[in-house]
C-alpha positions as CSV (number, residue, x, y, z in Angstrom):
1,X,4.5,4.0,-14.8
2,X,5.6,0.8,-16.6
3,X,3.6,-2.1,-15.3
4,X,6.9,-4.0,-14.7
5,X,8.5,-1.7,-12.5
6,X,5.2,-1.2,-10.5
7,X,5.2,-5.1,-10.2
8,X,8.6,-4.8,-9.1
9,X,7.7,-2.6,-6.6
10,X,4.8,-4.5,-5.2
11,X,7.0,-7.2,-5.3
12,X,9.6,-5.8,-2.9
13,X,6.9,-5.2,-0.3
14,X,6.9,-7.9,2.8
15,X,4.0,-10.2,2.6
16,X,2.0,-8.6,5.3
17,X,2.3,-5.2,3.6
18,X,1.1,-6.4,0.2
19,X,-1.8,-8.0,1.7
20,X,-2.7,-4.6,3.3
21,X,-2.5,-3.0,0.3
22,X,-4.3,-5.6,-1.8
23,X,-7.1,-5.5,1.3
24,X,-7.5,-1.5,0.8
25,X,-7.0,-1.0,-2.7
26,X,-7.9,-4.1,-4.6
27,X,-10.7,-5.7,-2.5
28,X,-12.2,-2.2,-1.3
29,X,-12.2,-3.2,2.4
30,X,-12.5,-0.1,4.8
31,X,-10.0,0.5,7.6
32,X,-12.3,-0.6,10.3
33,X,-12.8,-3.8,9.0
34,X,-9.0,-4.4,8.1
35,X,-8.3,-3.3,11.5
36,X,-10.9,-5.8,13.2
37,X,-9.7,-8.4,11.1
38,X,-6.1,-7.8,12.3
39,X,-7.0,-7.2,16.0
40,X,-5.4,-3.6,15.8
41,X,-6.7,-0.3,16.5
42,X,-7.5,1.7,13.6
43,X,-5.4,4.6,14.0
44,X,-2.4,2.1,13.8
45,X,-3.5,0.7,10.8
46,X,-3.9,4.1,9.0
47,X,-0.5,4.9,10.0
48,X,0.9,1.8,8.6
49,X,-1.0,2.2,5.3
50,X,0.3,5.7,5.1
51,X,3.9,4.5,5.6
52,X,3.4,1.8,2.9
53,X,2.4,4.2,0.2
54,X,4.8,6.6,1.2
55,X,7.7,4.2,1.0
56,X,6.1,3.0,-2.7
57,X,6.0,6.6,-3.8
58,X,9.5,7.3,-3.0
59,X,10.8,4.0,-4.5
60,X,9.0,5.1,-7.4
61,X,10.4,8.6,-7.7
62,X,13.7,7.0,-7.4
63,X,12.9,4.9,-10.6
64,X,11.5,8.1,-12.6
65,X,8.0,7.5,-12.0
66,X,5.2,9.0,-10.4
67,X,2.7,6.6,-9.2
68,X,0.5,9.0,-7.0
69,X,-2.5,8.3,-9.3
70,X,-2.4,4.9,-8.6
71,X,-2.2,5.1,-5.0
72,X,-5.9,5.9,-3.8
73,X,-6.5,6.7,0.0
């Protein structure tokens, strides 16, 4: 995917979703650490991260790109 389109998709995320994605994929925090930091159950965090990634993939496909390879679990 073109870097500009990926940047645009990430900018469209809400600030809290962008922070979660950054903590998980950029900083490498595990789900337990993030859930503890936020004071929420781990299962809720996993669901939220799944929703964020699914939404990003859907929007990327609508733009004619596939970012699945860049979205690691």
